[in-house]
C-alpha positions in Angstrom: -44.9 -1.2 -52.2 -47.9 1.0 -53.2 -51.2 0.2 -51.4 -54.0 -1.0 -54.0 -57.1 1.1 -54.4 -59.7 -0.2 -52.0 -62.7 -0.5 -53.8 -65.8 1.2 -52.3 -68.9 -1.0 -52.4 -72.5 0.3 -52.0 -75.9 -1.2 -51.0 -79.1 0.3 -50.3 -78.4 1.5 -46.8 -74.5 1.1 -46.6 -71.2 2.0 -48.0 -68.1 -0.2 -47.4 -65.0 1.7 -47.9 -61.3 1.3 -47.0 -60.3 1.7 -43.4 -59.4 5.2 -42.3 -57.4 6.3 -39.2 -60.7 7.6 -37.5 -62.0 4.1 -37.6 -59.4 2.9 -35.0 -61.6 4.1 -32.2 -64.6 1.8 -32.9 -62.1 -1.0 -33.7 -60.3 -0.3 -30.2 -63.5 0.0 -28.4 -64.8 -3.4 -30.0 -61.7 -5.4 -28.9 -61.8 -3.9 -25.3 -65.2 -5.3 -24.9 -64.5 -9.1 -23.9 -68.3 -9.9 -24.1 -68.3 -8.7 -27.8 -64.8 -9.6 -29.1 -64.1 -13.0 -27.8 -65.4 -14.5 -31.1 -62.9 -12.4 -33.1 -59.9 -13.1 -31.2 -60.5 -10.5 -28.4 -60.3 -9.1 -25.9 -57.3 -7.0 -27.0 -55.8 -4.0 -25.3 -55.4 -0.8 -27.2 -51.8 -1.7 -28.3 -53.0 -4.9 -29.5 -56.0 -3.5 -31.2 -53.6 -1.1 -33.1 -51.6 -3.9 -34.3 -54.8 -5.7 -35.4 -56.0 -2.7 -37.2 -52.7 -1.8 -39.1 -52.4 -5.6 -40.1 -55.8 -5.4 -41.7 -54.9 -2.3 -43.6 -51.7 -4.0 -44.7 -53.5 -7.1 -45.7 -55.2 -5.0 -48.4 -51.4 -4.3 -49.6 -50.2 -7.9 -49.4 -53.3 -10.0 -50.7 -55.2 -7.3 -52.5 -58.3 -7.6 -50.4 -59.4 -7.3 -46.8 -61.8 -5.7 -44.5 -63.9 -2.7 -45.3 -65.5 -0.4 -42.9 -69.1 -0.6 -43.0 -70.8 2.7 -42.6 -74.4 4.1 -42.8 -75.1 5.5 -46.3 -77.6 8.2 -44.6 -75.5 9.2 -41.5 -71.9 8.1 -42.2 -71.9 6.3 -38.7 -69.5 3.5 -38.6 -71.5 0.2 -38.0 -68.9 -2.5 -38.2 -66.2 -4.3 -40.4 -66.7 -7.0 -43.1 -64.4 -8.4 -45.7 -62.3 -11.2 -47.1 -59.2 -12.1 -45.5 -56.6 -14.8 -45.5 -53.8 -14.6 -42.9 -50.9 -16.9 -42.9 -52.0 -20.2 -41.9 -55.6 -19.9 -43.4 -56.3 -22.7 -45.7 -58.4 -20.3 -48.0 -60.0 -16.9 -48.1 -62.7 -16.2 -45.5 -65.6 -14.0 -45.4 -65.6 -12.4 -42.0 -67.7 -9.5 -40.0 -67.9 -7.8 -37.0 -71.0 -5.5 -35.9 -70.3 -2.6 -33.7 -73.3 -1.8 -31.3 -74.8 0.6 -33.8 -74.8 -1.9 -36.6 -76.7 -4.9 -34.5 -80.2 -6.0 -35.0 -81.2 -4.5 -38.2 -79.7 -6.8 -41.0 -76.7 -4.6 -41.4 -74.1 -7.2 -41.2 -76.0 -9.5 -43.5 -76.4 -6.9 -46.2 -72.6 -5.8 -45.8 -71.4 -9.6 -45.8 -73.5 -10.3 -48.8 -72.3 -7.2 -50.6 -68.4 -8.3 -49.8 -69.1 -11.9 -50.7 -70.8 -10.7 -54.1 -67.6 -8.7 -54.9 -65.3 -11.5 -54.0 -67.2 -13.7 -56.6 -68.1 -11.3 -59.3 -65.1 -9.0 -59.2 -62.2 -10.8 -57.7 -63.3 -14.2 -59.2 -62.8 -16.2 -56.1 -64.3 -19.8 -56.6 -65.5 -20.5 -52.9 -65.5 -18.8 -49.5 -65.8 -20.2 -46.1 -66.3 -18.4 -42.7 -64.3 -19.7 -39.7 -66.5 -19.2 -36.6 -65.5 -19.9 -32.9 -67.6 -22.6 -31.4 -70.2 -21.0 -29.2 -70.6 -17.9 -31.5 -74.3 -18.4 -32.1 -74.9 -15.1 -33.7 -72.1 -15.5 -36.2 -73.4 -19.0 -37.2 -76.8 -17.6 -37.5 -75.5 -15.0 -39.9 -73.7 -17.4 -41.8 -76.7 -19.8 -42.1 -78.7 -16.7 -43.0 -76.3 -15.9 -46.1 -76.8 -19.5 -47.1 -73.6 -21.0 -45.6 -73.6 -24.5 -44.3 -71.4 -26.2 -41.7 -68.6 -28.2 -43.5 -66.0 -29.3 -41.0 -63.6 -27.9 -38.4 -60.5 -25.9 -38.8 -57.3 -25.7 -36.6 -56.7 -22.0 -36.4 -52.9 -21.6 -35.7 -53.8 -18.8 -33.3 -57.1 -19.6 -31.7 -57.4 -23.4 -32.0 -60.7 -25.3 -33.2 -63.1 -23.2 -35.4 -66.0 -24.3 -37.2 -65.9 -23.8 -41.0 -69.1 -22.8 -42.7 -69.2 -23.2 -46.5 -70.9 -20.3 -48.6 -72.9 -20.9 -51.6 -70.8 -21.1 -54.7 -70.9 -18.1 -57.1 -73.4 -19.6 -59.3 -75.7 -20.2 -56.6 -77.8 -17.3 -55.6 -78.4 -16.7 -52.0 -81.8 -17.4 -50.6 -84.3 -14.7 -51.4 -81.7 -12.0 -52.5 -81.0 -8.7 -50.8 -84.5 -8.2 -49.8 -84.4 -11.1 -47.3 -81.9 -9.1 -45.3 -83.7 -5.8 -45.1 
């Protein structure tokens, strides 16, 4: 099976690109930090993080979409990941995100997630997206709401148990305020 070309997305400040081997270090560091990774299925040891990382690369081959590495357009620094994924057992494609320490507190993940969502709607033609969020992950809930998503129901994740489903605005509904709202 040949891997599909992973599209590169750009915003004013960011480049969203396909994952590279060098991205594993920041991903492993994220998953090793229990306080940061618990809302994304962590903590994971380095071996488990490697398996997650390679699974996410393989997701592009199996589904044609996945997580981009979010980097600074100015410096190239890795700031986090965002993208669309739908592992086995997920009822629909999900918009997800993870901010690494350098990507926090500056609207980076809102800008990146909005670019991923726009691509999903305008290029991939997806009719809807949700974000599944662990109960208690107040920062992810705040970001989902900042993107215009609203709580819809709960989802029984086959691996992690109960998650909150936040429904994103449909493709025809613009996000409140556009990109300037996330700068």
